C-alpha positions in Angstrom: 103.3 105.4 108.4 104.2 104.5 104.8 102.0 105.9 102.0 101.9 105.4 98.2 104.2 108.0 96.6 106.7 107.9 99.4 110.3 107.0 98.4 111.4 103.4 98.9 114.3 103.0 101.3 117.7 102.3 99.7 118.8 98.8 99.3 120.8 97.2 102.2 124.4 98.3 102.3 125.7 94.7 102.1 126.1 92.8 98.9 122.9 91.0 97.7 122.5 87.3 98.6 121.5 86.7 95.0 122.2 88.7 91.9 121.8 87.8 88.3 121.9 89.8 85.0 122.0 86.5 83.0 125.4 87.4 81.5 126.6 83.9 82.3 123.6 82.2 81.0 120.8 80.5 83.0 122.2 79.6 86.4 121.2 76.1 87.5 122.1 77.1 91.1 119.4 79.7 91.2 116.7 79.0 88.6 114.3 76.1 87.7 113.2 76.8 84.1 109.8 75.2 84.5 106.4 76.4 85.6 105.2 74.5 88.7 106.4 71.3 87.1 104.9 69.0 89.7 101.3 69.7 88.5 102.0 68.8 84.9 104.6 67.1 82.8 108.1 68.3 81.7 107.2 68.8 78.1 104.4 71.2 79.2 106.2 73.0 82.0 109.5 73.8 80.3 110.3 77.4 79.7 111.3 78.8 76.3 114.1 81.4 76.8 116.6 83.3 74.7 119.6 85.3 75.8 119.3 88.8 74.4 121.4 92.0 74.9 120.7 93.2 78.4 119.1 90.1 79.8 117.0 87.0 79.3 113.8 86.8 77.2 111.0 84.6 78.3 109.3 83.4 75.1 106.0 81.9 74.0 106.6 80.0 70.8 104.1 78.8 68.2 104.7 75.1 68.9 104.6 75.4 72.7 102.2 73.1 74.5 99.5 74.3 77.0 100.7 74.1 80.6 98.0 71.4 81.3 95.6 70.1 78.7 92.7 70.9 81.1 93.7 74.5 81.3 94.0 75.1 77.5 94.5 77.6 76.1 97.2 78.6 78.6 100.9 78.6 77.8 103.7 79.6 80.2 107.4 80.3 80.3 108.6 80.7 83.8 111.7 80.8 86.1 111.4 79.9 89.7 113.9 79.7 92.5 113.1 76.1 93.7 110.7 73.2 93.7 108.7 71.1 96.1 106.1 68.4 95.7 104.7 65.3 97.4 104.6 61.9 95.8 103.0 61.1 92.5 99.2 61.6 92.9 99.6 63.7 96.0 97.8 67.0 96.4 100.9 68.5 98.1 103.1 70.9 96.3 104.1 74.5 95.9 101.3 76.9 94.8 98.0 75.0 95.0 96.5 78.0 93.2 93.5 76.2 91.7 90.4 74.9 93.4 89.9 72.0 90.9 91.9 69.3 92.5 95.5 69.7 91.4 97.5 66.4 91.8 101.2 65.7 91.4 101.9 64.4 87.9 105.7 64.7 88.1 107.2 64.2 91.5 110.0 66.9 91.9 112.7 67.0 94.5 112.7 69.7 97.2 115.1 72.3 95.9 115.4 75.5 98.0 117.7 77.4 95.7 116.6 80.7 97.2 113.6 80.8 99.5 113.8 83.7 101.9 111.1 84.2 104.6 111.6 88.0 104.6 113.8 90.5 102.8 114.0 92.6 99.6 114.0 92.0 95.9 114.7 94.5 93.1 113.6 93.1 89.8 114.2 95.0 86.5 112.0 93.8 83.6 110.5 94.9 80.2 106.9 93.8 79.8 105.2 92.8 76.5 102.6 94.1 74.3 102.2 90.8 72.4 98.5 89.9 72.1 97.1 87.7 74.8 100.2 87.8 77.1 100.8 88.7 80.7 104.1 89.2 82.5 104.0 88.5 86.2 106.3 88.2 89.2 105.3 86.5 92.5 106.7 85.3 95.8 104.9 82.1 96.7 105.0 79.9 99.8 107.1 76.8 99.2 104.7 74.7 101.3 107.5 72.2 102.0 107.1 72.5 105.7 103.4 73.4 106.0 100.6 73.2 103.4 99.0 76.3 105.0 102.2 78.3 104.3 100.8 79.1 100.9 100.5 82.9 100.6 101.6 84.9 97.7 103.1 88.4 97.4 102.3 89.6 93.9 104.9 92.2 92.7 103.0 92.7 89.5 100.8 91.2 86.9 100.9 93.3 83.7 98.5 92.4 80.8 99.8 93.2 77.4 96.7 95.2 76.6 97.2 97.3 79.7 100.5 98.7 78.4 100.6 102.0 76.4 101.7 105.6 77.3 100.8 104.5 80.8 100.6 101.0 82.3 98.1 99.4 84.6 99.3 96.6 86.8 97.8 94.4 89.5 99.8 94.1 92.8 99.3 93.0 96.4 98.8 89.9 98.4 96.8 86.7 97.8 96.0 84.5 100.8 95.4 81.2 98.9 95.4 78.5 101.7 97.0 80.7 104.4 94.4 81.4 107.0 96.5 84.2 108.5 96.5 86.3 105.3 93.8 88.3 103.6 93.7 88.7 99.9 94.3 92.3 99.1 95.0 93.0 95.4 94.5 96.3 93.6 95.3 97.9 90.3 97.9 100.7 90.1 98.5 103.1 87.1 102.1 103.9 86.2 103.1 106.9 84.1 105.2 105.0 81.6 105.2 102.3 78.9 106.3 99.2 80.7 107.9 97.6 77.6 111.0 99.7 78.5 113.1 98.5 81.5 111.7 99.5 85.0 112.7 98.2 88.4 110.1 96.7 90.7 110.8 96.3 94.4 109.2 94.3 97.2 110.2 94.6 100.9 108.5 92.2 103.3 108.7 90.9 106.8 107.7 91.7 110.4 104.0 91.8 109.4 104.2 94.4 106.6 104.9 94.5 102.8 105.9 97.4 100.6 105.7 97.1 96.8 107.1 99.8 94.6 108.5 100.7 91.2 111.5 102.9 90.2 112.1 103.9 93.8 108.5 104.9 94.8 106.1 103.1 97.0 103.0 101.9 95.2 101.4 99.9 98.0 101.9 99.4 101.7 100.1 96.4 103.3 99.9 95.6 107.0 100.6 91.9 106.5 103.3 89.6 105.1 104.0 85.9 104.8 106.5 84.8 107.4 107.7 81.5 105.8 110.0 80.5 102.9 109.0 81.8 99.5 110.1 81.0 96.0 110.4 83.8 93.5 108.6 83.2 90.2 108.9 85.3 87.0 106.4 84.3 84.3 105.3 85.1 80.8 101.8 83.7 80.0 99.8 83.5 76.9 96.1 83.3 77.8 93.6 82.4 75.1 93.8 80.7 71.7 97.2 81.2 69.8 97.1 84.2 67.6 99.4 87.0 66.4 103.0 86.8 65.6 105.5 84.4 67.3 107.6 84.3 69.3 106.1 86.5 71.9 108.5 87.7 74.6 109.3 89.8 77.7 112.7 90.4 79.1 114.2 90.0 82.6 117.2 92.3 82.9 118.4 92.1 86.5 117.5 90.4 89.8 118.9 91.3 93.2 117.7 89.8 96.4 118.5 90.1 100.1 117.1 87.7 102.7 116.1 89.1 106.1 118.4 88.5 109.0 
């Protein structure tokens, strides 16, 4: 039995299926630099990014539009490893995370740049303390084969005001439209300031999920999605614009192995 505080297993001995430290820029073969572009328009979904020493900064800038006018104030810069949507006006599309009738506004091609059904991801990030912001990383069901294949593994959601000498983060599983999953989210407290680089890990498959940080298990869940998932890494600003811009968080390194 796996318990919080146990060591995570070492990574697979083989080379990662995907690895990126952003040295060569933003790879078009791995990343879509838009946040769920099918539910909105390109001018609203496009990420603001900057190459910085040691990685890629996701940014929220003063002139950035809300993701959808209906959701204002909410601005997002996001990278995701693929896209799927139905036709214009359709309710089909990746991550139907809202109950208020999302409809496709921009039809997007199906792009499975990386969509494992099981495996491991090691993700090194520096969070933000910029007011009103949240850094998050999720695996979400692509839904391109089945609209019920919509579950989410939440590696972390870190609010800026939860970062100090210690850091609070939300982590776990969200069922969304998957009838075989049960939403199980909880808050963990980490003994460090998350604005410095730390490595988060998720290992999922065969009906279980382990989520950890810096080599230690934080949560073990006896459930896991068993269908293709996109990786999403997001910086949100939630609430009216205020403070100093740009606001940013940094992705340093991504490594991923799909299950066999």
